[in-house]
N, C-alpha and C positions, 0 to 999 in steps of 0.2 A: 503494499499499501502506499502510496506517494501522499505527501501533503502539498497544494500549494496554497502561499500566504500573500493577499493582495493588501493593497495599505491606503489609505489614503485622508485627506484630514477637510475640515471644513470651520468655518469661523462662524459663529453665534454669542446671543444674550444670554444671561439664566442670572437668576438670584438667589443665592445660597440661604442657609440656615442664618435669619437674623442679620442679612447683607444685603446693601444696595446692590442694582443691575448693574453687571457687568461684563466685559466680553471675555471669550477664551477659544483659541483655536486648539481643536480637538483631533487630538490624533486616532485614527480608526482602524483593525487589520481585520480581517475575515479568515478565516481556516478553512480551508475545502480537505476532504479527503479523497481521493482517486484511487479506485484499485490497479494494483498491479504487483506483479512478485518477482522482485530479481532483478529484470530486464528493465536497460532505460526506455521507454518510450515515449512519445509524444501521445497524450490522452485526449488534453480539450486544449483549444485554442488561449491562452494565459490573456489575451485580448477581451473575451467573451465574460472570461473569469472574473477579469476587471472591471468590467462597466457593470454587473452585477453590482456591484459595491458603489460605484461611481454614481450611479442612478439616482441611490437614496440619499447620499451626501450632497449630491446637486440642490436636493429637496429641501436640506437642512440650512445651506449654506445661506448666512446673513438674519436669521428664522429669531425672533427672540423665544427661548424654547417651553418656557412654560406659557405664551400664546400659543405656540404650535401644537403642543401636547395637551393642552389646554386643561391646565393644573393650578389654577390661578393659586390655590390656599397651601401647598408642596414647592418646594423646589424640585426644579428637573433636577437628577443625580447621573453620573455617568451611569449607574447601574438601570436607569431608564431609555439610556439613550443608547444601549446596549441589545436591552433585550428589543425594542423598536426596529433596532437596522437588523438582528437576527430574524425577527420575524417578518420582516419585508422582503429580506434576501431568499431565505426556507418560499415563501410563497412563490416570488417571481421563480426560483428554479425551477418550482413544480409544475409552472406553463410554458417552459422554455424549453420544447422538444430539442433542440441541438447539443443541449448538457443536462436533461434530465435521464436519471440513473446513470451519469458517466461520472459524478460526482456529488458529492454531500456534503453541506457546511455542515462544518463541526462546531465554532465558535467564533465569537466577535469579540475582539478585545478596544476597548475605550481608555482614552487617557488624555487629560489636559495638562499636566506638570509630567517631570520628568521623574521617574522612580516609583510611579503609582498608577495604576491600572486595575481596571478592571472588567472581568469576560462574563461573558454570559455564554453557556451551553443547554443543551436537555441533553444530556447524556448521551455517553459512547454505544450503546447498545443499539438507541435508537438510531443515530445516525447512521451506522453501519449495517441496520436492517434496509436503509434505503438504498444502498450499492447493490443488495442482494439480487 
C-alpha cells in the first residue's frame, strides 16, 4: 500500500475563545491510501488527487470561519475545519468515477502554527474497506 500526501493552505478569519477576530493562514494536508504491493507503479494522477483538496480550500479562502460554518456561539477550531474538509473530500471522492476505488482518504491534518496540528480520521478499518 502507498500513501499520497497533498498539501495546501488558505487564509481566513476566526475568533478564539475570549479573543477578538483575527486572521490565520491554515496549512492543510490530506493523506490518501492507494493499494499496491512492493512494486513502484503509477496508480492515480497526483494532480487529480491534489484537486480534491484544493477545491475545498478555495471555498474557505478569505472567509470568516464562524460565519462560514454558521457557529456564532462557538469559536471555529482546527478540529472543526479538519472534520469539514475530510467529509467534503470523502463525499467528492465517492462521486469521482476516475478515482473511486483507486484510493481512499485516510486523514486530514490542519495547522495554523508551527509545531501544533490536528488530525481528523475515521478509522483505518473503514478506510481500507473502501479499497477492497
